[in-house]
N, C-alpha and C positions, 0 to 999 in steps of 0.2 A: 470233396473239398479239403478234408483233413489230410488226405494222402498227397494231394498236390503241394501243399505248403512245405512239408519236409523235403520233397524232391526239388522244389524250387530253391529252398535254402541251401541244400547240398550242392546243387549246380551253381548257385551264386557264389558259394564259398570256393568251389573248384576254379571257377573262372576268375575270381578276384585274386586267388593265390598265385595264378600265373603272372599277373601283372605286378605283384608286390615283389620288391627287391629284398629278399630275405637276407642275403649275405653280401650286400653292397657291391654286387658285380657291376651294376650300372655306374656307380661312382668310380670304381676302378677303371672301367672302360673310358669314361669321360676324362679321367686324369691322364690316362695313357694317350688319348687322342689330343688333349691339350698340350701334353709334352711333345708329341710328334709335331704338332703345328708350330710350337715355339722353336723347336730344332730346325724345322724346315724354313721358318722365317729368318732365323739366325744365319743359316747356310746361304739363303738367298741374298741377305744383306751383305754377308761376307763376300760372296761372289761379285755382287754389284760394286762393292768397294774395291775389290781387286781389279775389276775392269776399268774403273775410273783411275786407279793408280797406274795401271799399265798405259792408259791413254796419256796421262800426265807425263810419264816417263818418256813415251815416244815423242810427245810434243816438245819436251825439253831437249831430247837428242836432236830433233829437227832444228830447233832454234840454235843449238850449239854448232851444228853442222853449217847452218847458214851464216852464223857469226864467223866461224873459222874460214869459210869461203870468202867472205868480205875482207877479212884481215889478210888473207893470202892475195886477193886481188889488189889491195892497197900496197902490199909489199912488192908486188910485181911492177907497180907503177914507179 
């Protein structure tokens, strides 16, 4: 029984040291992943805003074309 206790404590120490973050690697990884996620969200938001802007520009050009067409039809009358 006395021999089992030190072996048990040694194995417990080895197993627990594997899960302990001694040099803050987990915190660094979490920070990097959060930063990547923020960048990804920003890029996605920027892309969506760009698409909306392009759609508004096309709608505006279409309206201007229709207006010019109506003005030309009135001038022809």
